[in-house]
Structure formats: C-alpha cells, structure tokens
N, C-alpha and C positions, 0 to 999 in steps of 0.2 A: 505495498499500498505505496503510496507517495504522500508528500508531506499534503499538498491540496486536498487529497481525500481524508486526511487524516482530521484536517483542521474543519472541514465540512461535519463530519461524523461527530468528532468531538462536542461541538454546539449542540446537534441534534441529540446527540444522546444528555445531555445535561440537561435540556428544557424536557425530555421525556420523563426524567427524573419526578417532574411534575404533569401527571397525567392529564389532570381535568385541566388546567392552564392551557399544555401544551394544544389539546382538541379543541378546545376554546378559540384558541387564535386560527389554528388550522382551519375549523370550520367557520367560524364567523368574520376575524379578523385578517385572515389569511386572503390570497390572491384570486382562489378559485369559488366560483358559485357553481353549486352542486345540484343540478336541476336532473329532468329525465327519472329514469327508474334507480331508485337506491336498493342498498341491499337489504335493509328490511322490507322493502315493499318487496324485492323477489322472493326472500323467504316467506312470506304470508302468499305469494301465486303459486310459487314452484316447490317449496319445502313441504315435509310432513312425509315423505315417501323413505324413512330410514334417518341415520344420522346425519347431521349437517357439519360439515369443516368450513374454519374459517382459515384459508391458507394464509401465512404472512399478516397475523392481525395485529402484532405490534401490543400494545395495552389495551384496545379498546375490544369489549364485547358487546356486541351489536343484539346479540340474544341469548337469554339465560339457558337455552339448550343447545345450542353450538359449542362445537369444541374449537379452542383457539390452538394453533399450531403456528409457530416461529423459532427460529434460529437463536432466539435470546430468550432466555429464562426472564421474561418481563413479568409485574402481575397481571394475572389475568390469563397467562398462556399456561395451558392445557397439557400440551403436548409439544416438546423442543426437537424439532425434525428440520431436516433439508426437503425443501420441497421438490427436490429433483431424484429423493430417494425418500419416499416415506414411509413410516413401519405401519401400515394400515391394511388389513386383509383387501383383497379383490373383493369386487362390485359391493363393498360397504356402504358408502357413502347414496344416501339420496340426495343432496345439495352440496354445493360447494360454493364458496365467496372467496374470491380474491381482489383483493384493491389494489391497484397500484404497487404491485409486485413484482410482475414478471420483467420490467425495467432493469431491477438489481438480479437479475437471474443470469449469469453466464450462458447458460445453455436452455433458454424460455421451453423449446421445442421438447425438451424430457420435462419438463414441469407440466406439460401439455400431456403428455404421455401416462404421466403419474396420475392427473387428473380422471386419464379415460378408464386409467386401470381400477382405482377406487370405487368411480361412479358405478352404482346400479344400472342397468340396460334401461332406458329412461329416465335415469338423473341427469338433472341440470346444473350448470356451473353459473355464474355470475361472476365477471371478470372487467374491472376497469385496467386500460392500458392509458398510456399518455401518446399524444401525438407532438403536438408544438407547445413543448416545454423545455427550459435549460437544463442544463448537467445538473443533478442532484444526487450525491453520494451517499449509499446506505445499505450496506457500504463501500456499495461502487455503483455506475449507472452506464448500462451499456448499449439498450435497444430503444426505437420509437418505432410507431406503428402507426399507417393510413387504415381506412375503413377497408380496403383490399387486401393489406397487407394482415389485418385479423382474418379474414375471411380464409387467406390462406394458411396462417398459424393453426385454425380449427377446421382445418379441411374434413377432417376425419371424424367429425360432430355434424349434427345437424344444427343450423346456426337459426335461431328462433327470431333475434333481433340483433342489430347494431346499432345503437343511438351514443346522441351527445350528451355527456355528464355534464363537460363544464368547455365552454364556446367559446367563440372569438373575443369576447369582450375580458374574460377570464386569463386569456392567452396574453393580451395587450397590458393586463394587468401585471401578469408576472414578469413578463419581459420588461415593463418599466421598472420593475423593482430591481433586476439583475442589470440593467445598462445604466442604471443612476450608481448602483454598488461598483460596478467598473470603474466609473469616472471618477469616485470619488474617494475610491480605496486605495489610490495612487502605487497600484502592486501591490498592496500589502494583504495577503492571502487572510489573513484572519479576521483583518477589518472586513476586506471581502463579503465573505460568510455573515458577518455579524451586520452587516447594512442593507445586505440581500434578503435576510428576515427584517430588521427594523423599518424599512422600507414599504411593507405589507400594511403597517400602517398609516400611512399616505395612500398609498393606491389602491387599497382595497375596495372602495366605494366603485372602480372603474368596472369591477367584475357583476356589479349589480344589473349594467345593461344586459347580462345573458339571461336575465327572465325573458325578453324578447331574441335576444342574440342565437341563444339555446335552439329556437325555432325558426329562424332563418332558412330559405331553401337549399342553402350550401354550407352550412354550418360545420358539416363532416370534414370538409375541406381545410379548415381551418381554427377548428377547435384545439383546444389544450388537453382536452381528457375525452374518451371515448369509453362507452361500453358495449359489452356483449352478452346476451344470454344463449348457451349452446345445450345441447340436449345429445346425452349419449344414444346411439342409435339402440333401438331394441333388439336387433339382431348382433349387436355386439357382447361380448361377454369378457373379453381380454382388453 
C-alpha cells in the first residue's frame, strides 16, 4: 500500500470509529443523493426466501435479520470474510446486498461468481456500483462501471433492473469537493484527503438537484452511482 492510500484509509478508518456520525455525514451531508431503489426497499420486495447477506457491510446494519459480512471486524459485523471466497454454503442465500464494494475488490468477477454460488436458484442480489466517481481507497480502489459494464459483469444472471442511485448532480457535487481539495492542498496528501471530506459540508446542497436529476432521460450516462437488481436463474444450482 502506497502513502496516498494509507493517508486516505487512516482518515476514513478514524471516522468509522464513530459510526453514527460517519453515516450521518455520509447520508445527509455527503455529496451523494440516494434515490431510486434502496437496499431496504429491495429486501422488502425480494427478500424472505432464505437468509439475507450484506457483503461489505461495514458498521451499518440495514435489517435485524440480515447477516453482515466484512473483511474487518467492525461492530455489527457477524462474519469476517473475503467476498471473493465466502465461507457460506452453496444455494444458501435468498437475497444479497452489496453496496459500493465491488470497486474495492481486485477481481470483482470472482466476487460475482461467489454471489451466484451462494444464492438459491431464483434468489436476488442488489448491488450498487460507481460510474463517475473519484478515486477513494478502502483499502484501495480499482474499478468503475457504465450500465453496459454492469450488464456484462452480471451476464450469467437474469438482470431485473439497472437504475440511477446517485445522479448527475451528485457527480458534480463530489467532483467539486475533489477539485477544490486538489487546488488548496498544494500537494500535501493528508491535507488533500481532509479537504475532500471537509468540502462536502459546502457542496452537498448541489446533490439535492438529483431529486429531478435522477429522473432525467439520460441520467445513466452521467451518474455518480448506479444500482442493479439481478436474479440467479432458476436452472442454475452452482
């Protein structure tokens, strides 16, 4: 891990020690407006057919019944595991949630294969993935997807829907944070990551335009964050 990644991670991990504050900032004062289908709404619609797993849960528990899986033993994590090699039986999961995780996985195709393996035939997964979003290490950052890239990533599943979770104005808000952090940090890495976070308190109102922006005809082409719901085909048992 290089110095840039270490500085980004240390700041993020510090704030994760205070999960209520961290997620308040992330959800309400952060640069992303979350519209479209949520994980909770997905579970209400598609859950109930066996165990539910949240892969890469962090410190958040979105449902009392869900099993939280993460590589770090945070509070609220039930199973410490690598999502590229899950210690879960075949065809055990009725539903899976995986929010903003796959960009941090070196080989996301392996994680998707694991999702398919542990899902029951007919089971569904809700996954959010970044499209137009700056580099953010946790512990590192490797990938971005267009809506067509998502179709390819989940080509072995039945794709139920792909939609906009955080639209073009969220994209604009987050890039404003990073642009001004770049200009005012004068090459100092720790200051850069601190400012990128601090500027969310200034630019977060821009994201509110995504109340309408998420619904624009071509918002998938310029979204910060996309979501998909995919289903394991009934004939698949592995």
